[in-house]
SEKE-219466 format. One record per atom (N, C-alpha, C, CB): residue in one letter; chain; atom name; x, y, z. Coordinates in steps of 0.02 Angstrom, whole numbers. Glycine has a CB too. Example, Ala and Ser with C-alpha at 12.3 -4.5 7.8 and 13.67 -1.06 7.14 Angstrom:
   resn   chain   name        X        Y        Z
      a       A      N      660     -284      390
      a       A     CA      615     -225      390
      a       A      C      660     -165      390
      a       A     CB      565     -224      452
      s       A      N      642     -112      354
      s       A     CA      684      -53      357
      s       A      C      645        2      394
      s       A     CB      704      -30      286
***
This chain:
   resn   chain   name        X        Y        Z
      m       A      N    -2602     2274     -975
      m       A     CA    -2612     2330     -938
      m       A      C    -2531     2370     -951
      m       A     CB    -2636     2307     -853
      a       A      N    -2530     2430     -957
      a       A     CA    -2471     2473     -960
      a       A      C    -2426     2467     -907
      a       A     CB    -2488     2540     -963
      d       A      N    -2362     2481     -924
      d       A     CA    -2303     2477     -874
      d       A      C    -2336     2514     -813
      d       A     CB    -2226     2515     -902
      e       A      N    -2326     2483     -751
      e       A     CA    -2341     2508     -692
      e       A      C    -2296     2509     -647
      e       A     CB    -2386     2482     -670
      r       A      N    -2234     2527     -663
      r       A     CA    -2175     2547     -621
      r       A      C    -2184     2607     -589
      r       A     CB    -2114     2552     -659
      w       A      N    -2159     2619     -520
      w       A     CA    -2160     2678     -488
      w       A      C    -2081     2696     -498
      w       A     CB    -2191     2672     -410
      e       A      N    -2079     2764     -516
      e       A     CA    -2014     2791     -526
      e       A      C    -1981     2826     -451
      e       A     CB    -2023     2848     -588
      r       A      N    -1931     2801     -437
      r       A     CA    -1894     2818     -368
      r       A      C    -1859     2887     -378
      r       A     CB    -1834     2757     -347
      l       A      N    -1898     2931     -349
      l       A     CA    -1857     3012     -356
      l       A      C    -1813     3023     -307
      l       A     CB    -1905     3078     -349
      s       A      N    -1815     2991     -241
      s       A     CA    -1755     2994     -195
      s       A      C    -1762     2950     -165
      s       A     CB    -1742     3044     -154
      s       A      N    -1701     2931     -111
      s       A     CA    -1710     2879      -70
      s       A      C    -1656     2908      -14
      s       A     CB    -1697     2800     -106
      e       A      N    -1668     2892       55
      e       A     CA    -1637     2909      101
      e       A      C    -1636     2852      155
      e       A     CB    -1661     2968      119
      k       A      N    -1569     2821      187
      k       A     CA    -1574     2768      230
      k       A      C    -1578     2804      303
      k       A     CB    -1512     2715      219
      l       A      N    -1630     2779      332
      l       A     CA    -1657     2800      403
      l       A      C    -1625     2775      462
      l       A     CB    -1724     2780      410
      f       A      N    -1599     2712      449
      f       A     CA    -1572     2666      505
      f       A      C    -1533     2599      466
      f       A     CB    -1641     2638      557
      e       A      N    -1478     2580      504
      e       A     CA    -1448     2521      472
      e       A      C    -1410     2479      529
      e       A     CB    -1395     2544      412
      s       A      N    -1429     2413      522
      s       A     CA    -1402     2366      563
      s       A      C    -1380     2313      538
      s       A     CB    -1439     2350      605
      p       A      N    -1341     2265      576
      p       A     CA    -1319     2214      538
      p       A      C    -1386     2153      512
      p       A     CB    -1259     2182      587
      y       A      N    -1435     2165      541
      y       A     CA    -1490     2131      519
      y       A      C    -1550     2158      471
      y       A     CB    -1515     2114      573
      f       A      N    -1546     2221      461
      f       A     CA    -1597     2257      420
      f       A      C    -1577     2332      425
      f       A     CB    -1675     2243      445
      s       A      N    -1597     2353      366
      s       A     CA    -1585     2430      354
      s       A      C    -1676     2460      334
      s       A     CB    -1515     2441      271
      l       A      N    -1685     2518      360
      l       A     CA    -1742     2566      348
      l       A      C    -1729     2624      292
      l       A     CB    -1759     2601      418
      r       A      N    -1764     2612      242
      r       A     CA    -1760     2669      191
      r       A      C    -1821     2708      189
      r       A     CB    -1746     2645      121
      a       A      N    -1833     2778      173
      a       A     CA    -1879     2818      152
      a       A      C    -1871     2838       72
      a       A     CB    -1878     2875      199
      d       A      N    -1918     2815       36
      d       A     CA    -1910     2836      -42
      d       A      C    -1971     2883      -56
      d       A     CB    -1913     2766      -99
      a       A      N    -1961     2919     -106
      a       A     CA    -2007     2966     -139
      a       A      C    -2010     2943     -206
      a       A     CB    -1987     3040     -135
      l       A      N    -2081     2917     -220
      l       A     CA    -2092     2882     -272
      l       A      C    -2163     2913     -318
      l       A     CB    -2097     2807     -244
      r       A      N    -2145     2909     -378
      r       A     CA    -2193     2935     -429
      r       A      C    -2219     2883     -460
      r       A     CB    -2166     2979     -478
      l       A      N    -2291     2874     -460
      l       A     CA    -2339     2828     -477
      l       A      C    -2352     2845     -557
      l       A     CB    -2405     2836     -428
      p       A      N    -2367     2795     -598
      p       A     CA    -2373     2797     -670
      p       A      C    -2421     2853     -678
      p       A     CB    -2397     2727     -704
      d       A      N    -2473     2880     -640
      d       A     CA    -2518     2924     -653
      d       A      C    -2492     2993     -629
      d       A     CB    -2581     2903     -623
      g       A      N    -2438     2996     -608
      g       A     CA    -2398     3059     -577
      g       A      C    -2404     3087     -508
      g       A     CB    -2412     3112     -614
      a       A      N    -2449     3039     -465
      a       A     CA    -2455     3059     -407
      a       A      C    -2387     3046     -364
      a       A     CB    -2513     3030     -382
      v       A      N    -2362     3078     -317
      v       A     CA    -2304     3058     -283
      v       A      C    -2324     3038     -207
      v       A     CB    -2250     3116     -286
      k       A      N    -2288     2973     -201
      k       A     CA    -2292     2947     -128
      k       A      C    -2226     2967      -93
      k       A     CB    -2304     2865     -125
      d       A      N    -2231     3008      -39
      d       A     CA    -2170     3025       -7
      d       A      C    -2191     3034       62
      d       A     CB    -2136     3087      -37
      p       A      N    -2169     2994      123
      p       A     CA    -2118     2944      106
      p       A      C    -2150     2874       84
      p       A     CB    -2070     2933      169
      y       A      N    -2120     2827       62
      y       A     CA    -2137     2760       72
      y       A      C    -2066     2714       88
      y       A     CB    -2178     2736        7
      y       A      N    -2086     2686      146
      y       A     CA    -2036     2648      192
      y       A      C    -2025     2592      163
      y       A     CB    -2057     2634      261
      v       A      N    -1961     2573      164
      v       A     CA    -1951     2493      134
      v       A      C    -1892     2477      188
      v       A     CB    -1921     2483       33
      i       A      N    -1905     2410      216
      i       A     CA    -1849     2371      264
      i       A      C    -1807     2328      211
      i       A     CB    -1888     2314      329
      e       A      N    -1740     2348      211
      e       A     CA    -1699     2317      172
      e       A      C    -1666     2256      201
      e       A     CB    -1655     2361      151
      r       A      N    -1672     2194      187
      r       A     CA    -1655     2141      220
      r       A      C    -1617     2088      171
      r       A     CB    -1718     2115      252
      k       A      N    -1572     2050      185
      k       A     CA    -1537     1990      154
      k       A      C    -1584     1945      136
      k       A     CB    -1488     1957      198
      d       A      N    -1576     1910       83
      d       A     CA    -1627     1865       57
      d       A      C    -1613     1806      108
      d       A     CB    -1618     1846      -28
      a       A      N    -1686     1754      116
      a       A     CA    -1672     1707      159
      a       A      C    -1689     1647      117
      a       A     CB    -1708     1715      226
      v       A      N    -1671     1588      157
      v       A     CA    -1689     1527      134
      v       A      C    -1728     1486      176
      v       A     CB    -1637     1496      117
      f       A      N    -1759     1444      152
      f       A     CA    -1816     1388      200
      f       A      C    -1794     1318      173
      f       A     CB    -1917     1400      180
      i       A      N    -1787     1279      212
      i       A     CA    -1766     1209      189
      i       A      C    -1826     1163      207
      i       A     CB    -1695     1183      226
      f       A      N    -1856     1116      167
      f       A     CA    -1901     1078      176
      f       A      C    -1859     1007      180
      f       A     CB    -1954     1088      123
      p       A      N    -1828      982      236
      p       A     CA    -1781      923      245
      p       A      C    -1821      867      260
      p       A     CB    -1729      933      302
      i       A      N    -1811      814      213
      i       A     CA    -1846      749      225
      i       A      C    -1790      688      224
      i       A     CB    -1904      737      166
      t       A      N    -1792      648      287
      t       A     CA    -1752      612      301
      t       A      C    -1765      543      255
      t       A     CB    -1753      610      372
      k       A      N    -1723      491      258
      k       A     CA    -1733      432      218
      k       A      C    -1789      402      237
      k       A     CB    -1681      386      221
      d       A      N    -1818      396      292
      d       A     CA    -1880      372      322
      d       A      C    -1944      420      303
      d       A     CB    -1868      367      403
      g       A      N    -1928      477      271
      g       A     CA    -1989      501      250
      g       A      C    -2022      557      298
      g       A     CB    -2033      442      243
      e       A      N    -1976      561      341
      e       A     CA    -1998      621      379
      e       A      C    -1966      692      392
      e       A     CB    -2007      598      434
      v       A      N    -2005      743      405
      v       A     CA    -1962      803      404
      v       A      C    -1930      837      451
      v       A     CB    -1989      843      383
      v       A      N    -1888      873      451
      v       A     CA    -1843      889      508
      v       A      C    -1863      965      523
      v       A     CB    -1760      879      488
      l       A      N    -1889      981      571
      l       A     CA    -1909     1048      602
      l       A      C    -1876     1067      654
      l       A     CB    -1972     1052      621
      v       A      N    -1864     1136      665
      v       A     CA    -1836     1168      732
      v       A      C    -1891     1197      768
      v       A     CB    -1780     1224      722
      r       A      N    -1893     1207      839
      r       A     CA    -1937     1230      884
      r       A      C    -1879     1286      910
      r       A     CB    -1971     1167      941
      q       A      N    -1902     1355      915
      q       A     CA    -1868     1403      946
      q       A      C    -1913     1465      971
      q       A     CB    -1817     1424      900
      y       A      N    -1886     1498     1022
      y       A     CA    -1928     1550     1044
      y       A      C    -1909     1607      998
      y       A     CB    -1920     1566     1121
      r       A      N    -1971     1643      994
      r       A     CA    -1973     1700      943
      r       A      C    -2006     1760      987
      r       A     CB    -2021     1679      870
      p       A      N    -1951     1808      998
      p       A     CA    -1968     1863     1040
      p       A      C    -2017     1903     1018
      p       A     CB    -1917     1901     1052
      a       A      N    -2018     1917      943
      a       A     CA    -2068     1971      928
      a       A      C    -2136     1959      929
      a       A     CB    -2058     1996      868
      i       A      N    -2168     1881      932
      i       A     CA    -2223     1864      943
      i       A      C    -2229     1821     1019
      i       A     CB    -2242     1830      881
      e       A      N    -2172     1830     1056
      e       A     CA    -2184     1811     1127
      e       A      C    -2199     1731     1133
      e       A     CB    -2247     1854     1155
      r       A      N    -2178     1693     1086
      r       A     CA    -2191     1617     1085
      r       A      C    -2145     1581     1057
      r       A     CB    -2247     1598     1053
      m       A      N    -2148     1508     1072
      m       A     CA    -2106     1462     1041
      m       A      C    -2141     1454      973
      m       A     CB    -2096     1395     1082
      e       A      N    -2103     1436      921
      e       A     CA    -2122     1418      849
      e       A      C    -2097     1362      830
      e       A     CB    -2104     1463      800
      l       A      N    -2131     1322      800
      l       A     CA    -2105     1259      759
      l       A      C    -2108     1284      686
      l       A     CB    -2155     1187      770
      c       A      N    -2044     1265      672
      c       A     CA    -2037     1292      590
      c       A      C    -1974     1260      555
      c       A     CB    -2026     1383      584
      l       A      N    -1977     1258      491
      l       A     CA    -1933     1236      439
      l       A      C    -1854     1276      458
      l       A     CB    -1969     1260      359
      p       A      N    -1806     1233      452
      p       A     CA    -1738     1260      459
      p       A      C    -1733     1326      412
      p       A     CB    -1683     1201      438
      a       A      N    -1706     1371      424
      a       A     CA    -1719     1438      396
      a       A      C    -1655     1483      407
      a       A     CB    -1784     1470      429
      g       A      N    -1640     1534      373
      g       A     CA    -1591     1579      388
      g       A      C    -1573     1625      337
      g       A     CB    -1537     1546      407
      l       A      N    -1532     1674      339
      l       A     CA    -1504     1716      290
      l       A      C    -1450     1707      234
      l       A     CB    -1483     1758      322
      v       A      N    -1456     1735      176
      v       A     CA    -1396     1719      138
      v       A      C    -1354     1760      159
      v       A     CB    -1399     1720       70
      e       A      N    -1293     1746      167
      e       A     CA    -1228     1798      188
      e       A      C    -1207     1826      121
      e       A     CB    -1154     1757      227
      e       A      N    -1180     1879      127
      e       A     CA    -1142     1919       71
      e       A      C    -1092     1862       27
      e       A     CB    -1089     1985      112
      g       A      N    -1093     1868      -37
      g       A     CA    -1060     1820      -84
      g       A      C    -1084     1754      -87
      g       A     CB     -994     1815      -71
      e       A      N    -1136     1726      -38
      e       A     CA    -1160     1653      -34
      e       A      C    -1208     1642      -95
      e       A     CB    -1199     1637       38
      e       A      N    -1216     1589     -124
      e       A     CA    -1272     1578     -147
      e       A      C    -1322     1538     -124
      e       A     CB    -1262     1566     -191
      p       A      N    -1392     1542     -127
      p       A     CA    -1438     1517      -92
      p       A      C    -1435     1452      -74
      p       A     CB    -1488     1527     -118
      v       A      N    -1417     1407     -115
      v       A     CA    -1400     1328     -100
      v       A      C    -1354     1335      -52
      v       A     CB    -1370     1281     -161
      e       A      N    -1303     1354      -45
      e       A     CA    -1248     1354       -3
      e       A      C    -1275     1384       64
      e       A     CB    -1188     1393      -35
      a       A      N    -1310     1427       69
      a       A     CA    -1341     1454      130
      a       A      C    -1384     1409      155
      a       A     CB    -1376     1515      122
      a       A      N    -1432     1374      120
      a       A     CA    -1479     1327      128
      a       A      C    -1448     1270      165
      a       A     CB    -1507     1308       64
      r       A      N    -1390     1242      128
      r       A     CA    -1358     1183      164
      r       A      C    -1317     1208      222
      r       A     CB    -1312     1140      115
      r       A      N    -1291     1267      237
      r       A     CA    -1272     1282      293
      r       A      C    -1301     1294      355
      r       A     CB    -1248     1318      284
      e       A      N    -1367     1320      341
      e       A     CA    -1409     1330      389
      e       A      C    -1445     1264      406
      e       A     CB    -1454     1383      369
      l       A      N    -1466     1224      383
      l       A     CA    -1480     1143      395
      l       A      C    -1433     1117      431
      l       A     CB    -1481     1099      333
      r       A      N    -1362     1123      425
      r       A     CA    -1321     1084      454
      r       A      C    -1315     1124      520
      r       A     CB    -1257     1069      413
      e       A      N    -1307     1200      519
      e       A     CA    -1296     1224      586
      e       A      C    -1365     1217      630
      e       A     CB    -1271     1303      581
      e       A      N    -1427     1219      605
      e       A     CA    -1486     1220      657
      e       A      C    -1506     1145      668
      e       A     CB    -1555     1266      630
      t       A      N    -1491     1096      633
      t       A     CA    -1506     1029      637
      t       A      C    -1460      972      641
      t       A     CB    -1539     1018      591
      g       A      N    -1402      991      615
      g       A     CA    -1350      940      616
      g       A      C    -1341      890      557
      g       A     CB    -1362      902      674
      h       A      N    -1406      913      507
      h       A     CA    -1410      859      451
      h       A      C    -1386      884      386
      h       A     CB    -1483      834      440
      g       A      N    -1375      841      357
      g       A     CA    -1352      874      266
      g       A      C    -1361      804      229
      g       A     CB    -1246      912      249
      g       A      N    -1314      824      170
      g       A     CA    -1321      766      117
      g       A      C    -1385      765       79
      g       A     CB    -1315      698      151
      g       A      N    -1407      713       44
      g       A     CA    -1461      706       10
      g       A      C    -1466      739      -59
      g       A     CB    -1507      725       48
      e       A      N    -1517      740      -99
      e       A     CA    -1525      779     -161
      e       A      C    -1574      845     -147
      e       A     CB    -1557      728     -221
      w       A      N    -1542      901     -164
      w       A     CA    -1574      961     -166
      w       A      C    -1602      998     -236
      w       A     CB    -1530     1001     -136
      a       A      N    -1656     1020     -210
      a       A     CA    -1687     1069     -276
      a       A      C    -1716     1128     -249
      a       A     CB    -1750     1033     -325
      e       A      N    -1714     1182     -285
      e       A     CA    -1745     1248     -265
      e       A      C    -1812     1240     -301
      e       A     CB    -1701     1318     -288
      v       A      N    -1870     1244     -254
      v       A     CA    -1926     1239     -283
      v       A      C    -1965     1305     -308
      v       A     CB    -1961     1206     -240
      v       A      N    -1936     1370     -261
      v       A     CA    -1977     1423     -278
      v       A      C    -1940     1487     -247
      v       A     CB    -2050     1410     -251
      s       A      N    -1945     1537     -260
      s       A     CA    -1923     1589     -231
      s       A      C    -1985     1649     -220
      s       A     CB    -1863     1611     -273
      l       A      N    -2001     1657     -165
      l       A     CA    -2058     1709     -139
      l       A      C    -2035     1768     -121
      l       A     CB    -2097     1689      -82
      a       A      N    -2068     1822     -134
      a       A     CA    -2057     1898     -108
      a       A      C    -2086     1880      -32
      a       A     CB    -2109     1969     -158
      s       A      N    -2033     1899       11
      s       A     CA    -2049     1891       85
      s       A      C    -2105     1928      114
      s       A     CB    -1994     1910      122
      s       A      N    -2107     1992       98
      s       A     CA    -2165     2037      116
      s       A      C    -2154     2099       65
      s       A     CB    -2165     2060      202
      p       A      N    -2180     2082        4
      p       A     CA    -2171     2141      -46
      p       A      C    -2193     2217      -31
      p       A     CB    -2208     2122     -105
      g       A      N    -2240     2220       22
      g       A     CA    -2276     2280       28
      g       A      C    -2228     2317       80
      g       A     CB    -2356     2269       53
      l       A      N    -2171     2283      107
      l       A     CA    -2130     2324      155
      l       A      C    -2056     2300      141
      l       A     CB    -2154     2313      236
      k       A      N    -2047     2241      123
      k       A     CA    -1979     2212      125
      k       A      C    -1955     2220       53
      k       A     CB    -1977     2133      152
      n       A      N    -1880     2218       48
      n       A     CA    -1861     2203      -25
      n       A      C    -1817     2132      -34
      n       A     CB    -1814     2268      -54
      n       A      N    -1831     2085       12
      n       A     CA    -1790     2033        9
      n       A      C    -1840     1966      -18
      n       A     CB    -1753     2025       84
      w       A      N    -1798     1901      -36
      w       A     CA    -1835     1852      -70
      w       A      C    -1817     1794      -14
      w       A     CB    -1811     1839     -155
      a       A      N    -1865     1749      -12
      a       A     CA    -1850     1687       22
      a       A      C    -1853     1624      -27
      a       A     CB    -1900     1678       81
      h       A      N    -1789     1600      -39
      h       A     CA    -1787     1538      -77
      h       A      C    -1800     1473      -43
      h       A     CB    -1727     1534     -106
      v       A      N    -1838     1441      -74
      v       A     CA    -1866     1380      -31
      v       A      C    -1834     1317      -70
      v       A     CB    -1958     1376      -27
      f       A      N    -1796     1265      -26
      f       A     CA    -1766     1215      -59
      f       A      C    -1799     1152      -27
      f       A     CB    -1687     1219      -55
      l       A      N    -1809     1104      -70
      l       A     CA    -1832     1040      -45
      l       A      C    -1766      994      -34
      l       A     CB    -1886     1007      -98
      a       A      N    -1757      969       10
      a       A     CA    -1698      913        9
      a       A      C    -1721      846       37
      a       A     CB    -1634      936       52
      h       A      N    -1696      801      -10
      h       A     CA    -1725      730       -2
      h       A      C    -1671      693       37
      h       A     CB    -1741      691      -74
      d       A      N    -1695      641       75
      d       A     CA    -1633      586      105
      d       A      C    -1573      634      146
      d       A     CB    -1588      538       28
      v       A      N    -1607      679      176
      v       A     CA    -1551      709      227
      v       A      C    -1532      643      292
      v       A     CB    -1591      793      271
      e       A      N    -1472      659      313
      e       A     CA    -1456      624      369
      e       A      C    -1421      667      428
      e       A     CB    -1414      569      347
      e       A      N    -1430      647      470
      e       A     CA    -1390      685      536
      e       A      C    -1314      661      532
      e       A     CB    -1426      659      621
      f       A      N    -1270      708      540
      f       A     CA    -1205      684      533
      f       A      C    -1158      735      582
      f       A     CB    -1185      683      451
      a       A      N    -1191      782      593
      a       A     CA    -1146      837      643
      a       A      C    -1183      852      698
      a       A     CB    -1127      911      610
      s       A      N    -1156      889      749
      s       A     CA    -1197      917      803
      s       A      C    -1207     1000      775
      s       A     CB    -1153      908      885
      l       A      N    -1265     1015      824
      l       A     CA    -1288     1092      811
      l       A      C    -1236     1136      806
      l       A     CB    -1332     1121      866
      e       A      N    -1231     1186      771
      e       A     CA    -1204     1257      773
      e       A      C    -1237     1308      767
      e       A     CB    -1165     1269      734
      p       A      N    -1282     1323      819
      p       A     CA    -1332     1368      816
      p       A      C    -1291     1446      833
      p       A     CB    -1394     1344      871
      d       A      N    -1333     1499      798
      d       A     CA    -1299     1565      822
      d       A      C    -1296     1573      891
      d       A     CB    -1330     1624      797
      e       A      N    -1260     1622      905
      e       A     CA    -1245     1632      986
      e       A      C    -1307     1632     1028
      e       A     CB    -1208     1704     1002
      f       A      N    -1363     1678      999
      f       A     CA    -1427     1685     1045
      f       A      C    -1483     1634     1010
      f       A     CB    -1459     1773     1048
      e       A      N    -1481     1585      985
      e       A     CA    -1522     1531      948
      e       A      C    -1522     1475     1006
      e       A     CB    -1485     1504      868
      r       A      N    -1576     1459     1025
      r       A     CA    -1586     1397     1079
      r       A      C    -1638     1356     1033
      r       A     CB    -1623     1424     1167
      i       A      N    -1611     1304     1008
      i       A     CA    -1649     1269      950
      i       A      C    -1671     1185      982
      i       A     CB    -1591     1266      873
      e       A      N    -1714     1171      972
      e       A     CA    -1732     1110      968
      e       A      C    -1756     1066      908
      e       A     CB    -1771     1110     1005
      v       A      N    -1723     1015      889
      v       A     CA    -1743      978      830
      v       A      C    -1796      942      836
      v       A     CB    -1698      939      808
      v       A      N    -1849      935      791
      v       A     CA    -1905      905      801
      v       A      C    -1921      862      720
      v       A     CB    -1962      965      828
      i       A      N    -1924      798      742
      i       A     CA    -1927      762      658
      i       A      C    -1996      716      674
      i       A     CB    -1839      699      629
      i       A      N    -2040      741      630
      i       A     CA    -2105      721      625
      i       A      C    -2123      686      560
      i       A     CB    -2145      776      635
      p       A      N    -2182      646      560
      p       A     CA    -2200      633      487
      p       A      C    -2225      689      439
      p       A     CB    -2253      584      488
      t       A      N    -2215      675      381
      t       A     CA    -2236      734      336
      t       A      C    -2308      735      343
      t       A     CB    -2215      727      259
      a       A      N    -2353      690      355
      a       A     CA    -2424      707      349
      a       A      C    -2445      743      407
      a       A     CB    -2467      647      341
      e       A      N    -2409      759      460
      e       A     CA    -2424      799      525
      e       A      C    -2418      870      526
      e       A     CB    -2382      778      576
      l       A      N    -2384      897      460
      l       A     CA    -2374      957      449
      l       A      C    -2445     1005      446
      l       A     CB    -2333      955      390
      k       A      N    -2480      976      397
      k       A     CA    -2538     1016      392
      k       A      C    -2589     1028      459
      k       A     CB    -2576      983      336
      r       A      N    -2585      963      502
      r       A     CA    -2628      970      568
      r       A      C    -2579     1023      607
      r       A     CB    -2642      889      614
      l       A      N    -2503     1028      612
      l       A     CA    -2474     1080      645
      l       A      C    -2495     1154      636
      l       A     CB    -2412     1074      631
      i       A      N    -2504     1158      560
      i       A     CA    -2514     1217      534
      i       A      C    -2589     1240      573
      i       A     CB    -2513     1211      450
      y       A      N    -2628     1208      554
      y       A     CA    -2709     1219      573
      y       A      C    -2716     1233      651
      y       A     CB    -2757     1146      555
      s       A      N    -2682     1204      671
      s       A     CA    -2675     1195      755
      s       A      C    -2635     1264      789
      s       A     CB    -2620     1117      774
      g       A      N    -2595     1292      737
      g       A     CA    -2564     1350      767
      g       A      C    -2497     1341      792
      g       A     CB    -2602     1374      820
      d       A      N    -2469     1277      779
      d       A     CA    -2397     1260      806
      d       A      C    -2346     1295      757
      d       A     CB    -2383     1175      809
      i       A      N    -2365     1305      685
      i       A     CA    -2319     1323      645
      i       A      C    -2357     1384      617
      i       A     CB    -2295     1268      597
      v       A      N    -2332     1440      628
      v       A     CA    -2369     1509      623
      v       A      C    -2336     1557      569
      v       A     CB    -2368     1548      697
      s       A      N    -2269     1542      561
      s       A     CA    -2247     1590      506
      s       A      C    -2260     1579      428
      s       A     CB    -2176     1596      514
      s       A      N    -2292     1647      403
      s       A     CA    -2333     1647      347
      s       A      C    -2284     1619      288
      s       A     CB    -2365     1722      334
      s       A      N    -2209     1647      291
      s       A     CA    -2165     1618      252
      s       A      C    -2150     1542      258
      s       A     CB    -2112     1653      262
      g       A      N    -2145     1531      306
      g       A     CA    -2143     1448      338
      g       A      C    -2200     1400      307
      g       A     CB    -2159     1448      430
      v       A      N    -2260     1424      317
      v       A     CA    -2315     1387      291
      v       A      C    -2325     1393      225
      v       A     CB    -2372     1402      322
      a       A      N    -2305     1446      188
      a       A     CA    -2303     1442      109
      a       A      C    -2253     1402       84
      a       A     CB    -2292     1508       78
      a       A      N    -2195     1389      119
      a       A     CA    -2129     1347       97
      a       A      C    -2157     1283       98
      a       A     CB    -2060     1352      147
      i       A      N    -2196     1265      171
      i       A     CA    -2217     1199      170
      i       A      C    -2267     1178      114
      i       A     CB    -2244     1185      233
      m       A      N    -2314     1216      112
      m       A     CA    -2373     1208       53
      m       A      C    -2336     1189       -9
      m       A     CB    -2418     1282       37
      v       A      N    -2299     1227      -39
      v       A     CA    -2266     1229     -112
      v       A      C    -2233     1152     -112
      v       A     CB    -2200     1299     -125
      c       A      N    -2193     1145      -51
      c       A     CA    -2152     1081      -44
      c       A      C    -2182     1006      -50
      c       A     CB    -2124     1085       21
      m       A      N    -2240     1012       -1
      m       A     CA    -2292      960        1
      m       A      C    -2331      968      -70
      m       A     CB    -2344      971       68
      e       A      N    -2343     1019     -107
      e       A     CA    -2369     1002     -175
      e       A      C    -2320      978     -229
      e       A     CB    -2402     1060     -201
      r       A      N    -2262      987     -218
      r       A     CA    -2201      967     -262
      r       A      C    -2197      888     -247
      r       A     CB    -2124     1009     -239
      l       A      N    -2202      876     -181
      l       A     CA    -2199      802     -165
      l       A      C    -2250      759     -193
      l       A     CB    -2201      791      -94
      a       A      N    -2320      784     -194
      a       A     CA    -2374      751     -214
      a       A      C    -2366      749     -291
      a       A     CB    -2437      784     -187
      e       A      N    -2342      794     -327
      e       A     CA    -2337      789     -401
      e       A      C    -2275      732     -425
      e       A     CB    -2320      869     -430
      n       A      N    -2231      729     -364
      n       A     CA    -2164      682     -389
      n       A      C    -2198      612     -373
      n       A     CB    -2077      697     -338
      s       A      N    -2250      607     -325
      s       A     CA    -2264      540     -304
      s       A      C    -2315      512     -352
      s       A     CB    -2289      536     -231
      s       A      N    -2349      562     -392
      s       A     CA    -2408      540     -434
      s       A      C    -2386      540     -506
      s       A     CB    -2472      589     -425
      g       A      N    -2323      561     -519
      g       A     CA    -2310      566     -586
      g       A      C    -2241      518     -599
      g       A     CB    -2303      645     -606
***
């Protein structure tokens, strides 16, 4: 297939906040058609951490999500701050949200968060043998409960609707696949 890049003809910032920005682009498609406007949400990259304790359990967090008006059970996650490497952000977020750290870390994959709408990436980390060593340091408006469960319970929690974030589910599935590969080989 030929190069299918769309040429950005112009770009206008419509809204900016500490959490995200919204821009409107005018784009020329390879066949010459022009899409104007094409809206893009600009957001910092994110990290998702699949933390496993020395006992083989996974450390999750439960918190209220106003956008969907319900509690969510999820992997520890957060945004990569300016000048921070994704692995540094992942270690920081795990410590702040769960009080856990240490262990052996590996980046499993980077996924486009929502490529039809947002420009950011989600970096997924697998952390083996994490331990609790600090108290929680949540952000000002985070109210977090740490939940530690057997890894084998994750799929049930996804299918029961307890874990609902599509990015989080993708992170869980790729990490579980990596764990299965490591245990069989």
